[in-house]
MARKOL-711930 format. One record per residue (C-alpha): x, y, z. Coordinates in steps of 0.05 Angstrom, whole numbers, padded with zeros to 5 digits, always signed. Example, Ala and Ser with C-alpha at 12.3 -4.5 7.8 and 13.67 -1.06 7.14 Angstrom:
2
+00246-00090+00156+00273-00021+00143
***
This chain:
344
-00058-00484+00214-00016-00439+00230+00012-00473+00296+00067-00444+00348+00133-00473+00388+00103-00515+00440+00042-00533+00411+00019-00611+00430+00001-00646+00367-00026-00715+00341-00005-00749+00279-00059-00758+00222-00030-00820+00187+00012-00862+00245+00006-00871+00324+00029-00817+00373+00045-00757+00394+00089-00697+00401+00109-00625+00413+00127-00570+00360+00196-00548+00369+00214-00499+00312+00173-00473+00256+00204-00481+00187+00150-00453+00140+00078-00440+00134+00069-00513+00114+00123-00551+00152+00143-00561+00228+00193-00597+00273+00160-00648+00321+00188-00675+00380+00167-00744+00390+00150-00785+00455+00222-00823+00456+00259-00757+00450+00281-00741+00371+00254-00689+00332+00228-00695+00260+00196-00644+00200+00122-00661+00193+00075-00627+00138+00027-00585+00177-00032-00619+00139-00012-00687+00175-00020-00645+00246-00079-00640+00288-00070-00585+00351-00090-00625+00410-00140-00571+00432-00113-00521+00492-00048-00561+00506+00016-00509+00496+00080-00525+00531+00104-00452+00539+00170-00429+00509+00209-00366+00522+00229-00356+00461+00170-00335+00414+00211-00302+00362+00204-00367+00325+00121-00375+00333+00118-00319+00274+00114-00344+00203+00149-00291+00160+00120-00275+00094+00175-00313+00050+00141-00380+00071+00068-00365+00062+00073-00373-00017+00099-00444-00051+00101-00463-00124+00034-00510-00131+00047-00580-00170+00038-00577-00246-00026-00621-00237-00079-00566-00253-00135-00594-00283-00166-00553-00351-00214-00522-00313-00178-00489-00259-00132-00470-00313-00118-00387-00317-00156-00371-00254-00144-00343-00183-00176-00392-00129-00200-00380-00058-00189-00458-00025-00211-00476+00042-00178-00548+00053-00189-00585+00107-00129-00611+00151-00160-00680+00161-00176-00702+00090-00211-00765+00126-00259-00716+00158-00281-00664+00113-00337-00632+00143-00299-00624+00209-00240-00595+00237-00201-00529+00223-00181-00512+00151-00126-00482+00118-00146-00422+00071-00104-00403+00006-00098-00357-00052-00077-00389-00117-00053-00354-00180-00059-00402-00237-00052-00354-00288+00005-00332-00325+00012-00270-00292+00045-00249-00232-00010-00210-00187-00012-00157-00136-00064-00174-00090-00104-00157-00030-00164-00198+00007-00213-00169+00053-00267-00206+00089-00328-00184+00125-00333-00205+00197-00389-00212+00246-00397-00135+00261-00402-00130+00194-00336-00087+00184-00280-00111+00133-00212-00140+00155-00161-00150+00117-00129-00219+00116-00068-00202+00066-00040-00159+00015+00023-00187-00024+00060-00209-00088+00038-00269-00114+00081-00307-00172+00043-00346-00233+00026-00421-00211+00036-00402-00134-00011-00403-00074-00005-00362-00011-00030-00379+00060-00078-00332+00087-00108-00364+00147-00115-00412+00191-00196-00425+00198-00229-00450+00259-00297-00482+00228-00330-00442+00297-00303-00376+00257-00320-00395+00184-00370-00336+00177-00320-00293+00193-00289-00320+00119-00346-00332+00070-00359-00260+00042-00310-00202+00025-00270-00175-00038-00212-00187-00069-00170-00132-00106-00113-00151-00159-00065-00120-00206-00039-00156-00259+00037-00155-00274+00036-00157-00347+00120-00159-00344+00129-00180-00420+00083-00135-00459+00058-00057-00463-00001-00073-00456-00030-00049-00386-00091-00094-00355-00144-00060-00315-00148-00075-00243-00188-00121-00217-00245-00114-00158-00291-00163-00141-00330-00187-00088-00342-00253-00058-00387-00297-00026-00384-00371-00010-00450-00415+00018-00439-00435+00087-00484-00498+00081-00432-00517+00030-00375-00548+00085-00425-00588+00105-00434-00633+00057-00373-00679+00027-00405-00680-00040-00378-00600-00043-00305-00619-00032-00270-00636-00100-00199-00664-00112-00155-00604-00131-00099-00633-00173-00047-00583-00150-00058-00595-00085-00077-00663-00084-00125-00660-00034-00198-00642-00029-00223-00575-00020-00279-00525-00033-00251-00474-00089-00289-00414-00102-00258-00381-00173-00243-00309-00155-00230-00289-00231-00218-00323-00300-00151-00291-00336-00198-00292-00407-00234-00241-00361-00175-00197-00359-00193-00128-00401-00138-00085-00429-00131-00007-00413-00154+00025-00484-00092+00071-00493-00130+00133-00525-00174+00126-00459-00112+00113-00414-00073+00178-00454-00144+00217-00441-00141+00204-00374-00076+00224-00370-00071+00285-00403-00131+00309-00354-00092+00286-00290-00039+00327-00325-00081+00389-00333-00106+00380-00262-00047+00382-00238-00028+00443-00276-00086+00479-00251-00069+00458-00176-00001+00491-00190-00027+00562-00220-00076+00566-00168-00022+00555-00113+00015+00610-00155-00042+00656-00157-00056+00642-00076+00023+00649-00051+00012+00727-00037-00044+00698+00015+00000+00660+00059+00031+00722+00075-00026+00772+00087-00026+00815+00157-00083+00855+00140-00131+00884+00081-00091+00888+00019-00031+00883+00051+00024+00838+00067+00095+00819+00091+00142+00773+00058+00206+00746+00091+00263+00739+00034+00316+00705+00076+00338+00645+00040+00331+00594+00099+00258+00617+00097+00248+00596+00017+00296+00538+00009+00310+00489+00071+00374+00468+00035+00408+00526+00013+00474+00515+00048+00486+00466-00010+00472+00523-00062+00513+00571-00098+00512+00642-00086+00478+00656-00159+00432+00596-00146+00412+00628-00088+00398+00697-00112+00350+00665-00170+00310+00637-00113+00301+00686-00082+00280+00736-00142+00232+00672-00163+00198+00684-00109+00193+00760-00110+00166+00751-00182+00112+00699-00158+00095+00744-00098+00080+00802-00135+00041+00754-00199+00002+00740-00130-00009+00798-00108-00036+00833-00169-00077+00774-00184-00113+00797-00108-00114+00862-00115-00060+00878-00055-00042+00949-00043+00021+00941+00000+00078+00891+00012+00145+00887+00048+00196+00854+00032+00242+00838+00086+00309+00821+00050+00363+00841+00101+00421+00878+00091+00488+00841+00076+00520+00866+00018+00462+00897-00009+00454+00852-00075+00386+00818-00055+00365+00887-00047+00383+00922-00114+00361+00858-00155+00288+00873-00120+00290+00950-00135+00315+00941-00213+00254+00891-00221+00204+00942-00188+00234+01001-00233+00201+00960-00291+00136+00959-00267+00098+01025-00290+00046+01014-00231+00093+00993-00176+00136+01044-00128+00177+01020-00062+00213+01059-00014+00252+01041+00040+00208+01001+00098+00198+01040+00169+00267+01030+00198+00243+01031+00266+00195+00959+00252+00248+00932+00204+00309+00960+00209+00343+00979+00143+00340+00905+00110+00265+00916+00086+00233+00946+00018+00167+00973+00024+00125+00971-00042+00056+00999-00062+00019+00974-00122-00031+01020-00161-00097+01001-00199
***
């Protein structure tokens, strides 16, 4: 059960009531008793008095931090539970199993740590994420306090998991399983079983068995990697071929600004030789793309400066048999542009 500071509670195993004055973890709080003394209590041994809360201005301590949601389980693990990931519904009142709130947990009894995600189907048919977190081997993770009246919102959903095999080169396939717990079970005391690692009675649902874990086929994995790399390469090639389209200003015509700040945001950190190399590489990219799409006219705006870029551009174009060039319109571009014509 998730409590907050100011909640009035009564004790399950002793007579008396008190007020929660500090949240110590997901399972432990500090309670001030009626005689004014404060003592630590496990939340499983407390029942919140319905509708009774003493407001406290400092709500920052009310939230349960992520580190407190997980805890190591005891070593008393039944052989039927070993190497499994379990979803457990644990009644807070162990003397009255079929009534009252329940503590909902994920427990990892496998040999490996996991990264997991839990989603449940709520009344409107949508899915709500309860948690997405990491869980070590032999640890449990507190998901949520479940009010018995809202139980239907937690009985069906999906569990997704990645098994983190840190000490072996083998890679496990991701796990994605659905779960559905029968609601009628919660109203039969015979449905609740003793679970050794919790030392309490609970309804337990097996989400996954380690023996069902499948290992990624290395040849298949390599094939998929190769296919992925091929797709990326093709996408890059297509992007390269289409570069001139970004600069189109009309039918088969383009205008490319070669100023370095248009090509490289961090140009101030580079040397002059590196700047020129970037500009020339982009020129080649645009010319190749223009040929691919049969562009006929391109204006490269290179500025004036010391004339080095202009010289390099024209030196490159001189090597192309089907390309001619001239100074671009002075009225439109000044003296810092070269107009390129391509014949097919």
